C-alpha positions as CSV (number, residue, x, y, z in Angstrom):
1,M,176.9,161.4,-46.9
2,A,177.1,160.4,-43.2
3,G,173.6,159.0,-43.4
4,Q,174.6,156.5,-46.0
5,K,176.6,154.7,-43.4
6,M,173.6,154.2,-41.2
7,L,170.1,152.5,-41.4
8,K,171.6,149.2,-42.5
9,F,169.5,147.1,-40.2
10,I,167.4,145.7,-43.1
11,N,170.5,144.3,-44.9
12,V,172.9,143.7,-42.0
13,E,171.8,141.2,-39.4
14,R,172.5,141.6,-35.7
15,D,175.8,139.9,-34.8
16,M,177.1,139.8,-31.2
17,P,180.9,139.4,-30.6
18,E,181.9,135.7,-30.7
19,K,181.0,133.9,-27.5
20,R,183.4,131.2,-26.3
21,V,182.0,127.7,-26.3
22,P,180.4,126.6,-23.0
23,N,182.6,123.6,-22.3
24,L,185.7,125.8,-22.4
25,R,184.5,129.0,-20.9
26,N,182.9,127.2,-17.9
27,K,186.3,126.2,-16.7
28,D,187.8,129.6,-16.2
29,F,186.8,133.1,-15.0
30,D,187.8,135.0,-18.2
31,E,185.2,137.1,-20.0
32,I,183.0,135.0,-22.3
33,Y,182.7,137.4,-25.2
34,A,185.5,138.2,-27.6
35,Q,186.2,141.8,-28.7
36,Y,184.8,143.2,-31.9
37,A,187.2,143.8,-34.7
38,T,187.1,147.4,-36.0
39,D,185.2,146.5,-39.2
40,K,182.6,144.4,-37.3
41,A,182.0,147.2,-34.7
42,A,181.5,149.7,-37.5
43,E,179.2,147.3,-39.3
44,Q,177.0,146.6,-36.3
45,A,176.9,150.3,-35.3
46,S,175.7,151.1,-38.9
47,R,172.5,149.1,-38.2
48,C,171.2,152.0,-36.0
49,S,168.1,153.6,-37.5
50,Q,169.0,157.1,-36.1
51,C,165.4,157.5,-35.1
52,G,164.0,160.9,-34.2
53,V,163.0,159.8,-30.7
54,P,165.8,157.5,-29.5
55,Y,164.2,155.2,-27.0
56,C,167.6,153.6,-26.3
57,Q,168.8,156.9,-24.9
58,S,165.6,157.8,-22.9
59,H,165.6,154.3,-21.3
60,C,169.3,154.6,-20.3
61,P,169.6,156.0,-16.7
62,L,172.6,158.1,-17.8
63,Q,170.8,159.3,-20.9
64,N,173.8,158.3,-23.0
65,N,173.9,159.8,-26.5
66,I,173.8,156.4,-28.0
67,P,172.7,157.2,-31.6
68,D,175.4,159.8,-32.1
69,W,178.3,157.6,-30.8
70,L,177.0,154.7,-32.9
71,R,177.1,157.0,-36.0
72,L,180.6,158.1,-35.2
73,T,181.7,154.4,-34.8
74,A,180.1,153.5,-38.1
75,E,182.1,156.4,-39.7
76,G,185.4,155.2,-38.1
77,R,185.6,158.3,-35.9
78,L,186.3,156.3,-32.7
79,E,188.1,158.9,-30.7
80,E,185.1,161.2,-31.1
81,A,182.8,158.4,-30.3
82,Y,184.7,157.8,-27.0
83,E,184.6,161.5,-26.1
84,L,180.9,161.5,-26.6
85,S,180.4,158.3,-24.7
86,Q,182.4,159.3,-21.6
87,A,180.8,162.8,-21.5
88,T,177.7,161.2,-19.8
89,N,179.2,158.0,-18.4
90,T,182.1,157.8,-16.0
91,F,182.7,154.1,-16.7
92,P,181.4,153.1,-20.2
93,E,183.7,150.1,-20.4
94,I,182.0,148.7,-17.3
95,C,178.5,149.4,-18.3
96,G,179.1,147.9,-21.7
97,R,180.0,144.7,-19.9
98,I,177.5,144.4,-17.1
99,C,174.4,146.6,-17.8
100,P,171.3,144.5,-18.5
101,Q,171.0,146.0,-22.0
102,D,168.2,143.6,-22.8
103,R,166.1,145.5,-20.2
104,L,167.4,149.0,-20.9
105,C,168.8,150.5,-24.1
106,E,168.7,147.4,-26.4
107,G,165.3,146.2,-25.1
108,N,163.8,149.5,-26.2
109,C,165.6,149.8,-29.6
110,V,163.1,150.7,-32.3
111,I,164.4,148.2,-34.8
112,E,164.1,145.5,-32.2
113,Q,160.4,146.4,-31.9
114,S,160.1,146.0,-35.7
115,G,161.6,142.5,-35.7
116,H,165.1,143.2,-37.1
117,G,167.1,142.5,-33.9
118,T,168.4,145.2,-31.7
119,V,171.6,147.1,-32.3
120,T,174.4,145.6,-30.1
121,I,174.7,148.8,-28.1
122,G,176.6,147.3,-25.1
123,A,179.2,145.5,-27.2
124,V,179.9,148.6,-29.2
125,E,180.1,150.7,-26.0
126,K,182.6,148.2,-24.6
127,Y,184.6,148.2,-27.8
128,I,184.8,152.0,-28.0
129,T,186.3,152.5,-24.5
130,D,188.6,149.5,-24.6
131,T,190.0,150.9,-27.8
132,A,190.3,154.3,-26.1
133,F,192.4,152.8,-23.3
134,Q,194.6,150.9,-25.9
135,E,195.2,154.0,-28.0
136,G,195.9,156.4,-25.1
137,W,192.7,158.5,-25.6
138,V,191.7,158.2,-22.0
139,K,193.4,161.2,-20.5
140,P,194.7,161.6,-16.9
141,I,192.6,163.6,-14.5
142,R,194.3,167.0,-14.4
143,P,192.1,169.8,-13.0
144,H,192.5,173.3,-14.6
145,A,192.8,174.7,-11.0
146,E,192.9,173.3,-7.5
147,R,190.3,174.1,-5.0
148,L,190.9,174.3,-1.2
149,E,187.7,172.5,-0.3
150,S,187.8,168.8,0.5
151,V,185.1,166.1,0.2
152,G,185.1,162.8,1.9
153,I,183.3,159.8,0.3
154,I,182.4,156.7,2.3
155,G,182.3,153.8,-0.1
156,A,184.5,153.0,-3.1
157,G,181.8,151.4,-5.2
158,P,180.5,152.7,-8.6
159,G,178.5,155.6,-7.0
160,G,181.4,156.8,-4.8
161,L,183.9,156.5,-7.6
162,A,181.8,158.3,-10.1
163,A,181.4,161.2,-7.7
164,A,185.1,161.1,-6.9
165,D,185.9,161.4,-10.6
166,M,183.7,164.3,-11.2
167,L,184.7,166.2,-8.1
168,R,188.4,165.7,-8.7
169,R,188.1,167.0,-12.3
170,Q,186.8,170.2,-10.8
171,G,189.8,170.5,-8.5
172,V,188.2,169.4,-5.3
173,Q,190.4,167.5,-2.8
174,V,188.8,164.0,-2.5
175,T,189.4,161.3,0.0
176,V,187.5,157.9,-0.4
177,Y,187.1,155.6,2.6
178,D,186.2,151.9,2.2
179,R,186.0,148.8,4.3
180,Y,187.8,146.6,1.7
181,D,191.5,146.4,0.8
182,R,190.7,147.2,-2.9
183,G,188.4,149.8,-4.4
184,G,185.5,149.1,-6.7
185,G,183.0,147.7,-4.2
186,L,180.8,145.1,-5.9
187,L,182.6,145.7,-9.2
188,T,185.6,144.2,-7.6
189,Y,184.3,141.6,-5.1
190,G,180.7,141.0,-6.1
191,I,180.7,140.6,-9.9
192,P,182.7,137.6,-11.2
193,G,185.5,137.9,-13.7
194,F,183.6,136.2,-16.5
195,K,181.3,139.2,-16.6
196,L,183.9,141.9,-15.6
197,E,187.6,141.1,-15.6
198,K,189.3,142.8,-12.7
199,D,192.0,144.6,-14.6
200,I,189.1,146.7,-16.2
201,V,188.2,148.0,-12.7
202,M,191.8,148.4,-11.5
203,Q,192.7,150.6,-14.5
204,R,190.0,153.0,-13.4
205,M,191.2,152.9,-9.8
206,A,194.7,153.7,-11.1
207,Q,193.4,156.6,-13.1
208,L,191.7,158.1,-10.0
209,E,194.7,157.6,-7.8
210,D,197.0,159.2,-10.5
211,G,194.5,162.0,-10.7
212,G,194.9,162.8,-7.0
213,V,192.1,161.0,-5.3
214,E,193.2,159.7,-1.9
215,F,192.0,156.2,-0.8
216,V,191.9,155.1,2.8
217,M,191.3,151.3,2.5
218,N,190.5,148.7,5.2
219,C,188.6,151.4,7.0
220,N,185.5,150.4,8.9
221,V,183.6,153.5,9.8
222,G,182.6,153.4,13.4
223,E,185.5,151.2,14.3
224,D,188.7,152.5,12.7
225,L,187.4,156.0,12.3
226,T,184.3,157.6,13.6
227,F,181.8,159.1,11.3
228,D,182.2,162.5,13.1
229,A,186.0,162.3,12.7
230,I,185.6,161.8,9.0
231,R,182.9,164.5,8.7
232,G,185.1,167.0,10.7
233,K,188.0,166.6,8.2
234,H,186.0,167.6,5.2
235,D,183.8,170.5,3.9
236,A,181.2,168.0,2.6
237,L,180.6,164.3,2.9
238,L,179.0,161.7,0.6
239,I,177.7,158.4,1.8
240,A,177.9,155.8,-1.0
241,T,178.2,152.6,0.9
242,G,175.8,150.5,-1.1
243,V,173.7,147.9,0.6
244,Y,175.4,144.7,1.9
245,K,173.0,143.2,4.4
246,T,171.7,139.9,3.0
247,R,168.0,139.2,3.0
248,D,167.6,135.9,5.0
249,L,165.3,133.0,5.3
250,D,163.5,132.2,8.5
251,L,163.4,128.5,8.0
252,D,164.2,125.3,9.9
253,G,167.9,124.4,9.6
254,N,168.9,127.8,8.3
255,E,172.0,127.9,10.5
256,A,173.4,124.6,9.2
257,D,177.0,124.4,8.0
258,G,177.1,124.7,4.2
259,I,174.5,127.4,4.0
260,V,176.2,130.6,3.0
261,R,175.5,134.1,1.9
262,A,176.0,135.0,-1.8
263,I,178.2,138.1,-0.9
264,D,180.6,135.9,1.1
265,Y,180.7,133.2,-1.6
266,L,181.3,135.7,-4.5
267,T,183.8,137.7,-2.5
268,A,185.9,134.6,-1.7
269,S,185.9,133.6,-5.3
270,N,187.0,137.0,-6.5
271,R,189.7,137.2,-3.9
272,V,191.1,133.9,-5.2
273,S,191.1,135.3,-8.7
274,F,193.3,138.1,-7.4
275,G,195.7,135.5,-6.0
276,D,194.7,136.1,-2.4
277,V,194.8,133.2,0.1
278,V,191.3,132.8,1.4
279,E,191.0,130.4,4.3
280,E,187.3,129.8,3.8
281,Y,187.9,128.8,0.2
282,E,190.8,126.5,1.0
283,S,188.8,124.8,3.7
284,G,186.0,124.2,1.3
285,E,183.4,126.3,3.2
286,L,183.1,128.8,0.3
287,N,184.2,126.4,-2.5
288,A,181.8,124.4,-4.7
289,A,184.3,121.9,-6.0
290,G,182.8,118.4,-6.1
291,K,179.6,119.5,-4.4
292,R,175.9,119.4,-5.2
293,V,175.1,123.1,-5.1
294,V,171.7,124.8,-4.8
295,V,171.4,128.5,-5.2
296,I,168.2,130.2,-4.0
297,G,167.1,133.3,-5.9
298,G,166.3,134.6,-9.3
299,G,168.2,137.9,-9.7
300,D,171.6,138.7,-11.3
301,T,173.4,137.8,-8.0
302,A,172.0,134.3,-8.2
303,M,173.2,134.0,-11.8
304,D,176.7,135.1,-10.7
305,C,176.6,132.4,-8.0
306,V,175.4,129.5,-10.2
307,R,178.0,130.3,-12.9
308,T,180.7,130.6,-10.3
309,A,179.9,127.2,-8.9
310,I,180.1,125.6,-12.3
311,R,183.6,127.1,-12.8
312,Q,184.7,125.9,-9.3
313,G,184.0,122.3,-10.4
314,A,180.7,121.6,-8.7
315,E,179.2,118.1,-9.2
316,S,175.8,119.7,-10.0
317,V,174.3,123.2,-9.8
318,K,170.6,123.9,-9.5
319,C,168.9,127.3,-9.1
320,L,165.6,127.4,-7.2
321,Y,163.2,130.3,-8.1
322,R,159.7,130.6,-6.9
323,R,158.3,132.1,-10.1
324,D,158.8,131.0,-13.8
325,R,161.4,132.1,-16.3
326,A,159.2,134.9,-17.7
327,N,158.8,136.5,-14.2
328,M,162.4,136.3,-12.9
329,P,164.2,139.6,-12.2
330,G,167.6,138.5,-13.6
331,S,168.8,139.1,-17.1
332,Q,167.4,136.6,-19.6
333,R,170.8,136.7,-21.3
334,E,172.5,135.6,-18.1
335,V,170.0,132.7,-17.7
336,Q,170.8,131.6,-21.2
337,N,174.5,131.7,-20.5
338,A,174.1,129.8,-17.3
339,E,172.0,127.0,-19.0
340,E,174.6,126.7,-21.7
341,E,177.3,126.2,-19.0
342,G,175.5,123.4,-17.3
343,V,173.2,125.1,-14.7
344,E,169.7,123.5,-14.1
345,F,166.9,125.9,-13.3
346,V,164.1,124.6,-11.1
347,W,161.3,127.0,-11.7
348,L,158.2,127.5,-9.5
349,S,160.1,126.1,-6.5
350,A,160.8,127.6,-3.0
351,P,162.7,126.4,0.0
352,A,160.7,125.2,3.0
353,G,163.6,124.2,5.3
354,F,167.0,122.4,5.3
355,E,168.1,118.9,6.2
356,G,171.2,118.0,8.3
357,D,173.5,119.8,10.8
358,A,175.8,120.1,7.9
359,V,173.4,120.6,5.1
360,T,172.4,117.5,3.1
361,G,169.3,118.8,1.3
362,V,166.8,121.5,0.8
363,N,163.1,120.9,1.5
364,V,161.5,122.2,-1.7
365,Q,157.9,123.3,-2.1
366,K,156.4,123.4,-5.6
367,M,154.5,126.6,-6.5
368,R,152.1,127.9,-9.1
369,L,151.4,131.5,-10.2
370,G,148.2,132.9,-8.9
371,A,146.6,136.4,-9.0
372,P,148.7,139.4,-9.7
373,D,150.0,141.5,-6.8
374,A,150.0,145.3,-6.6
375,T,152.9,145.5,-9.1
376,G,151.1,143.3,-11.6
377,R,153.3,140.3,-11.1
378,Q,151.6,137.0,-10.4
379,M,152.0,135.8,-6.8
380,P,153.4,132.4,-6.2
381,E,151.0,130.0,-4.4
382,L,151.9,126.7,-2.7
383,I,150.9,123.4,-4.3
384,A,149.9,121.2,-1.4
385,G,151.6,117.8,-1.3
386,A,154.1,118.5,-4.0
387,D,157.1,119.0,-1.7
388,Y,160.3,117.0,-2.0
389,V,164.0,117.0,-0.8
390,E,166.6,118.4,-3.2
391,P,170.1,116.9,-2.2
392,A,172.7,119.6,-1.5
393,D,176.2,119.9,0.0
394,L,176.3,123.7,-0.4
395,V,173.4,126.1,-0.4
396,V,173.9,129.7,-1.5
397,K,171.3,132.3,-0.4
398,A,171.0,135.0,-3.2
399,L,167.9,136.7,-2.0
400,G,168.9,140.3,-2.5
401,F,170.4,143.0,-0.3
402,E,169.1,145.4,2.3
403,P,170.7,148.4,3.9
404,E,172.7,148.1,7.1
405,D,171.6,150.2,10.1
406,L,174.1,152.9,9.5
407,P,173.1,155.3,12.3
408,A,173.6,152.5,14.8
409,L,176.6,151.0,13.1
410,W,178.4,154.3,12.9
411,G,177.1,155.8,16.2
412,V,175.8,158.9,14.4
413,E,172.8,160.9,15.6
414,G,170.5,162.9,13.4
415,L,171.0,160.8,10.2
416,E,167.5,160.1,9.2
417,V,166.5,156.9,7.4
418,T,163.4,155.7,5.7
419,R,161.1,152.9,6.9
420,W,163.1,150.6,4.6
421,G,166.4,151.5,6.3
422,T,167.7,153.5,3.4
423,I,169.1,157.0,4.0
424,K,166.5,159.7,3.6
425,A,167.9,162.2,1.1
426,E,166.5,164.9,-1.1
427,F,165.5,163.5,-4.5
428,T,167.3,166.2,-6.6
429,T,170.4,166.8,-4.5
430,G,171.0,163.8,-2.3
431,Q,171.2,166.1,0.7
432,T,170.6,164.2,4.0
433,S,169.2,165.5,7.3
434,L,172.8,166.4,8.3
435,E,174.2,169.7,7.0
436,G,176.8,169.1,4.3
437,V,176.2,165.4,4.2
438,F,174.9,163.8,1.0
439,A,174.0,160.3,0.0
440,A,173.8,158.5,-3.3
441,G,173.4,155.1,-4.9
442,D,171.9,151.9,-3.4
443,I,172.0,153.3,0.2
444,V,169.3,155.8,-1.0
445,R,167.4,153.9,-3.7
446,G,167.8,150.4,-2.4
447,A,169.5,147.5,-4.2
448,S,169.7,148.5,-7.9
449,L,171.9,148.5,-11.0
450,V,175.5,149.7,-11.3
451,V,174.4,152.2,-14.0
452,W,171.9,153.8,-11.5
453,A,174.7,154.1,-8.9
454,I,176.9,155.9,-11.5
455,K,174.1,158.2,-12.3
456,D,173.4,158.9,-8.7
457,G,177.1,159.5,-7.9
458,R,177.4,162.0,-10.8
459,D,174.3,163.8,-9.7
460,A,175.6,164.0,-6.1
461,A,178.9,165.4,-7.3
462,E,177.0,168.2,-9.0
463,A,175.0,168.9,-5.9
464,I,178.1,168.9,-3.7
465,L,179.8,171.4,-6.0
466,S,176.8,173.7,-5.8
467,Y,176.8,173.4,-2.0
468,L,180.5,174.2,-1.8
469,N,180.0,177.2,-4.1
470,Q,177.2,178.5,-1.9
471,V,179.3,178.1,1.2
472,E,182.1,179.9,-0.5
473,A,179.8,182.7,-1.6
474,V,178.4,183.2,1.9
475,A,181.9,183.3,3.4
476,A,182.9,186.0,0.9
477,E,180.1,188.3,1.8
């Protein structure tokens, strides 16, 4: 009987939640997609083919049991669908909003490969958990028994918070240290509200605090507290700082006023959305209003920057990327949204330098794609004599992130790093070169997706629990 509610992809077309029209949505920072109605969510979930080998699940870093919670949604069993969804994912309402589903679950959907249009997995995932919050199905964190051991977590981003959630549910005493005044890391200050409204992040922060997780905010490790002091307070420690050092350009004029880092630009905008007074925004330094804006980069951070600039009232917004549309790393869905909102993409273009003490233009070199590199991607090659100057009043560098030099920054000896500057940690456990110190997320794997940070944080929590149990067993002998 249950099967009759599924396999409807032949008769039911793919239908995303309604998207607000571009000339309205590009004037505010509200999310651009509406919520599914119950009947529509069930209808779209019913398109799932319930295939024997679910590629959507195997291509999800968290191995979410997608076919089963789609079936439960189609059958109207939403609370069960939520329970199944959150069993493998600490923050399904966040992943449903910001995961690049077109590259992961939806991009590998079997019916997509057969030409019927993928199941709208992300939109249904978002709907399930939003409904769970509204209906009170999201229960407070209440461990069955408290443990004496404590774990410190440095970093309140998705990896650190996922680990905190899992450890606290097992009764471990958890303290999270973070440099910012609000938790969430890039979820709070890096990702704009039109992709992830901030009350969605704050409700999870409230759940963790209510569940007994202690947060020490505005804490710069190495300045406000030493690494050794934090380590000495806890039975185990997890480093989940993410990567915040911006990749830079070694070009003439790079230090000119008006050339800013993406992380600074996005953080200022998100702070303003919270109602904070941001001096650099008020002064115009990190505000695109009335300016000709050029964003350099082709990843999701670049997409966040160009779409933010449009909403701030920029005169024009152009995105320079050295490859073509097909080879850019950012989500194609985000590129489409940006173009609809008024962003112009200048493909096969790279900066060669900057004009003016206060920037007035970008020297642009035109490129073509040559032979593939070791990864199989075609390498950009310079086209001689095809350079020109692109006028600009604000240039945002969105070139990706690298790890900070944590051993030097924190004054800690014996913490081994790789040649890329990421923390060297065991693949299966996250154990670092220091006893009882673990690491997870981007600080281990390099700049990556939020869903991978959640996966790594959950895995690290399991490894830390095993470590604490081993220590306890040795002590009892």
